C-alpha positions as CSV (number, residue, x, y, z in Angstrom):
1,M,-6.5,14.7,34.1
2,T,-9.5,13.4,32.1
3,T,-9.7,10.1,30.4
4,K,-11.5,9.6,27.1
5,K,-14.5,7.3,27.3
6,W,-14.3,5.1,24.3
7,N,-17.3,3.2,22.8
8,I,-15.3,0.1,22.9
9,E,-16.1,-2.8,25.2
10,P,-13.4,-3.0,28.0
11,E,-12.9,-6.8,27.5
12,W,-11.7,-6.0,23.9
13,Q,-10.0,-2.7,24.6
14,E,-7.7,-3.8,27.5
15,P,-6.0,-6.7,25.6
16,F,-5.7,-4.4,22.5
17,V,-3.9,-1.7,24.5
18,A,-1.7,-4.3,26.2
19,A,-0.7,-5.8,22.9
20,L,0.2,-2.4,21.5
21,T,2.1,-1.5,24.6
22,R,4.1,-4.7,24.3
23,R,5.0,-3.7,20.7
24,G,6.4,-0.4,22.0
25,A,3.5,1.9,21.1
26,D,3.4,5.2,23.0
27,G,0.3,6.8,24.4
28,H,-0.2,8.9,21.2
29,A,-0.2,5.8,19.0
30,I,-2.5,3.9,21.3
31,N,-4.9,6.8,21.4
32,G,-4.8,7.0,17.6
33,A,-5.5,3.3,17.3
34,L,-8.4,3.4,19.8
35,S,-9.8,6.4,18.0
36,G,-9.8,4.5,14.7
37,V,-11.5,1.5,16.3
38,D,-14.0,3.8,18.2
39,Q,-15.0,5.6,15.0
40,E,-15.5,2.4,13.1
41,C,-17.6,1.0,16.0
42,L,-19.8,4.1,16.1
43,A,-20.1,4.3,12.3
44,K,-21.2,0.6,11.9
45,G,-23.0,0.3,15.3
46,K,-21.3,-3.0,16.1
47,P,-18.9,-4.1,18.8
48,A,-15.1,-4.1,18.3
49,R,-14.9,-7.9,18.5
50,E,-17.4,-8.3,15.7
51,L,-15.6,-5.7,13.5
52,F,-12.0,-6.4,14.3
53,G,-11.9,-10.0,15.7
54,D,-9.3,-10.9,18.3
55,P,-7.8,-7.7,19.8
56,E,-4.3,-9.1,20.1
57,K,-4.2,-10.3,16.5
58,Y,-5.6,-7.0,15.3
59,A,-3.0,-5.1,17.3
60,E,-0.2,-7.2,15.7
61,G,-1.4,-6.2,12.2
62,I,-1.1,-2.4,12.9
63,V,2.1,-0.9,11.4
64,L,3.3,1.7,14.0
65,P,5.6,4.5,12.9
66,G,9.2,4.2,14.0
67,T,9.2,0.4,14.3
68,Q,10.9,-2.3,12.3
69,A,7.6,-3.1,10.7
70,A,7.4,0.5,9.4
71,K,10.9,0.2,8.0
72,A,10.1,-3.1,6.3
73,S,6.9,-1.5,5.0
74,R,8.8,1.4,3.4
75,A,11.4,-1.0,1.9
76,R,8.6,-3.1,0.4
77,A,6.9,0.0,-1.0
78,I,10.1,1.3,-2.6
79,V,10.9,-2.1,-4.1
80,L,7.4,-2.4,-5.6
81,Q,7.7,1.1,-7.1
82,I,11.1,0.2,-8.6
83,V,9.6,-3.0,-10.0
84,G,6.7,-1.1,-11.5
85,L,9.1,1.4,-13.2
86,I,11.2,-1.4,-14.6
87,G,8.0,-3.0,-15.9
88,M,6.9,0.3,-17.4
89,F,10.2,0.7,-19.3
90,L,10.1,-2.9,-20.5
91,T,6.5,-2.6,-21.6
92,L,7.2,0.6,-23.6
93,W,10.3,-0.8,-25.1
94,G,8.5,-3.9,-26.3
95,W,5.5,-1.9,-27.5
96,T,7.7,0.4,-29.5
97,G,9.4,-2.6,-31.1
98,M,5.9,-4.1,-31.9
99,R,4.6,-0.9,-33.4
100,R,7.7,-0.4,-35.5
101,Q,7.4,-4.0,-36.6
102,V,10.9,-4.9,-35.5
103,D,11.7,-8.6,-35.6
104,S,14.2,-8.6,-32.7
105,L,15.2,-6.7,-29.6
106,L,18.4,-8.0,-28.2
107,G,17.8,-11.3,-29.9
108,M,14.2,-11.7,-28.7
109,S,10.8,-10.9,-30.0
110,P,9.5,-7.5,-28.9
111,V,6.5,-9.3,-27.4
112,V,8.7,-10.8,-24.7
113,P,9.7,-7.5,-22.9
114,F,6.2,-6.2,-23.5
115,V,4.5,-9.1,-21.7
116,I,7.1,-9.3,-19.0
117,G,6.8,-5.5,-18.5
118,L,3.1,-5.6,-18.3
119,I,3.2,-8.4,-15.7
120,L,5.7,-6.5,-13.6
121,T,3.8,-3.2,-13.8
122,L,0.4,-4.6,-13.0
123,G,1.8,-7.1,-10.5
124,A,3.6,-4.4,-8.5
125,A,0.4,-2.3,-8.3
126,I,-1.8,-5.2,-7.3
127,T,0.7,-6.4,-4.8
128,D,0.7,-3.0,-3.2
129,V,-3.0,-3.1,-2.8
130,V,-3.0,-6.6,-1.4
131,L,-0.2,-5.7,1.2
132,G,-2.1,-2.6,2.2
133,S,-0.3,-0.8,5.1
134,R,2.5,-3.4,5.0
135,A,3.8,-1.7,1.8
136,D,3.4,2.0,2.6
137,V,6.2,4.5,2.3
138,Y,4.8,6.4,5.3
139,A,3.6,4.6,8.4
140,L,0.8,6.5,10.0
141,D,-0.4,6.5,13.5
142,P,-3.7,4.4,13.6
143,G,-6.6,6.8,13.0
144,Q,-4.3,9.5,11.5
145,K,-5.5,11.0,8.3
146,P,-2.8,11.0,5.6
147,T,-1.5,14.3,4.1
148,G,-1.7,14.6,0.3
149,R,1.9,13.6,-0.1
150,Q,1.4,10.5,2.1
151,L,-1.7,9.5,0.3
152,F,0.0,9.9,-3.0
153,L,3.1,7.9,-2.1
154,N,1.2,5.2,-0.1
155,K,-1.7,4.5,-2.4
156,I,-1.6,6.4,-5.8
157,A,2.0,6.1,-7.0
158,P,1.9,2.4,-8.1
159,W,-1.3,3.1,-10.1
160,L,0.2,6.3,-11.5
161,I,3.0,4.0,-13.0
162,V,0.3,1.9,-14.6
163,L,-1.4,5.0,-16.0
164,L,1.9,6.4,-17.3
165,T,2.5,3.1,-19.0
166,L,-0.9,3.3,-20.8
167,V,-0.3,6.9,-21.8
168,G,3.1,6.0,-23.1
169,M,1.6,3.1,-25.1
170,L,-1.0,5.5,-26.6
171,I,1.7,8.0,-27.6
172,I,3.8,5.3,-29.2
173,W,0.7,3.9,-31.0
174,A,-0.1,7.4,-32.3
175,R,3.6,8.0,-33.4
176,Y,3.9,4.8,-35.3
177,S,0.4,4.5,-36.8
């Protein structure tokens, strides 16, 4: 059996591996995490401690597939996408009312659903970016490259909702101009 020689200083690597093991990571996930750290250290030419800080804190931030953190991440991602869609519909409803010069939508100015919808749509997309891997539909092993579907659902979908909102606004603007 051969053991991979990582370009990671042992005094950082050992507590990192121990922390991942305590969280229930298997050998495959640990190797993936070490591979990601190793690639970053090689690319930047800096030690792991300088790039990633405390190994145990860094290990705690990694979302491992099949864990409670991965399930929570998926739930957050789905909620954010639903909020984004609700925001899109409110925005387009309010925008339609504004373009048609309607005085009231369910007893309120069309500006109200428009503004609330914009806040929800943009807020969901920005929150997804801020949360990073803590709001992904698919939890990936550290160092694993995402497939097209995983990349789309994890990173692009919230911004696609923003884009569809803008396209919808453009179509409504053209229709009622």
